[in-house]
C-alpha positions in Angstrom: -32.2 87.6 138.5 -30.2 84.8 140.1 -31.7 82.3 137.6 -30.5 84.5 134.7 -27.0 84.8 136.2 -26.7 81.1 136.8 -27.9 80.2 133.3 -25.6 82.5 131.5 -22.5 82.7 133.7 -20.6 79.7 132.2 -21.4 80.5 128.6 -20.5 84.2 129.4 -17.1 83.2 130.8 -16.3 81.0 127.8 -17.3 83.8 125.5 -15.2 86.3 127.5 -12.1 84.0 127.2 -12.6 83.5 123.5 -13.0 87.2 122.9 -9.9 88.1 124.9 -8.0 85.5 123.0 -9.2 86.8 119.7 -8.4 90.4 120.6 -4.9 89.3 121.6 -4.5 87.5 118.3 -4.2 84.1 120.0 -5.3 81.1 117.9 -8.0 80.1 120.4 -9.1 76.9 118.8 -5.6 75.7 118.2 -4.7 76.4 121.8 -7.9 74.6 122.9 -7.0 71.5 120.8 -3.5 71.4 122.1 -4.8 71.6 125.7 -7.2 68.8 125.0 -4.4 66.6 123.7 -2.4 67.3 126.9 -5.4 66.4 129.0 -6.0 63.2 127.1 -2.3 62.2 127.5 -2.4 62.9 131.2 -5.6 60.8 131.5 -4.0 58.0 129.6 -0.9 58.1 131.8 -3.0 57.9 135.0 -5.3 55.1 133.8 -3.2 52.1 134.9 -2.9 53.5 138.4 -6.6 54.1 138.6 -7.4 50.6 137.5 -5.1 49.2 140.1 -6.6 51.3 142.9 -10.2 50.5 141.9 -9.3 46.8 141.8 -7.7 46.9 145.2 -10.6 48.7 146.8 -13.1 46.3 145.2 -11.0 43.3 146.5 -10.9 44.8 150.0 -14.7 45.3 150.0 -15.5 41.9 148.5 -13.2 40.0 150.9 -14.9 41.5 154.0 -11.6 42.9 155.2 -13.2 46.4 155.8 -15.9 44.8 158.0 -13.4 42.8 160.0 -11.2 45.8 160.5 -14.2 47.9 161.5 -15.2 45.3 164.1 -11.7 45.2 165.5 -11.4 49.0 166.0 -15.0 49.9 167.0 -14.5 49.4 170.7 -11.2 51.3 171.1 -12.6 54.2 169.0 -15.7 54.3 171.1 -13.5 55.1 174.1 -12.7 58.4 172.3 -16.4 59.1 171.6 -16.4 57.9 168.0 -19.8 56.3 167.2 -19.3 52.7 165.9 -21.7 53.4 163.0 -19.2 55.8 161.3 -16.1 53.5 161.6 -16.6 51.9 158.2 -16.6 55.4 156.6 -13.5 56.3 158.6 -11.7 53.3 157.1 -12.9 53.5 153.5 -12.9 57.2 152.9 -9.2 57.6 152.1 -9.3 54.7 149.7 -12.5 55.1 147.7 -14.8 58.1 147.2 -17.6 56.0 145.6 -17.5 53.3 148.3 -17.6 55.9 151.0 -20.4 57.8 149.2 -22.3 54.5 149.1 -21.9 54.0 152.8 -22.8 57.7 153.4 -26.0 57.3 151.4 -27.0 54.2 153.2 -26.4 55.7 156.6 -28.2 58.9 155.8 -31.2 56.8 154.8 -31.0 54.9 158.1 -30.3 57.7 160.6 -31.5 60.8 158.7 -29.6 63.9 157.6 -30.5 66.0 160.6 -29.5 63.4 163.2 -26.2 63.6 165.1 -24.8 60.7 163.0 -26.0 62.3 159.8 -24.3 65.5 160.6 -21.1 63.7 161.6 -20.8 61.7 158.4 -21.8 64.7 156.3 -19.0 66.7 157.9 -16.5 63.8 157.5 -17.3 63.5 153.8 -16.7 67.3 153.4 -13.5 67.4 155.5 -11.6 64.5 154.1 -10.3 63.3 150.7 -9.8 60.1 148.9 -6.1 60.2 149.4 -5.2 57.0 147.6 -7.1 58.2 144.6 -5.9 61.8 144.4 -2.2 61.3 145.1 -1.6 58.9 142.1 -3.7 61.1 139.9 -1.9 64.3 140.7 1.6 62.8 140.9 1.0 60.7 137.8 -0.1 63.7 135.8 2.9 65.7 137.0 5.3 62.7 136.4 6.4 62.7 140.1 8.1 59.5 140.9 9.4 60.2 144.4 6.5 61.2 146.6 8.5 61.1 149.9 6.1 61.8 152.8 3.1 62.9 150.7 1.1 59.7 151.5 1.7 59.8 155.2 1.1 63.5 155.5 -2.1 63.2 153.4 -3.5 60.3 155.5 -2.7 62.1 158.7 -4.4 65.2 157.5 -7.4 63.3 156.2 -7.9 61.3 159.5 -7.3 64.4 161.6 -10.1 66.2 159.6 -12.4 63.2 160.1 -11.7 63.0 163.9 -12.1 66.8 164.3 -15.5 66.4 162.4 -16.7 64.1 165.2 -15.6 66.5 167.9 -17.1 69.6 166.2 -20.4 67.9 165.7 -20.4 66.8 169.3 -19.7 70.4 170.5 -22.2 72.1 168.2 
């Protein structure tokens, strides 16, 4: 039964939307094409920002800056009970989802998914966001020029989520 539902739920929802649109005399295909045009324009507007972010993250990784920064803050963070193995993920997660996913995969292979470190980094990945990726995408799509405190608030929330992840995994 679950297999049947999972196979036909998305096509069923699409069919439902098309039927409701047809019954309300909405030109469904024309509305779809117009929405696709808007989506393509938004993607094109965000593209330069995305290229800049990806280039900056690649530059930071290739230069070894992340490793240097991780080595500098490992000891102070260990005073708060943060394992040194997760420091690179703490640093890179707000900047790059793919880089943090690569670090995550590497550490899961080394420590295992059921280990304390595996649980911590899994919780970190689920409780934080790639802030410097999502902010330009959302603000660029909405044509917001003055972001005010959005970056600071997002970074604070993301790092708070990551640090609470460590604490929760320690307690549980």
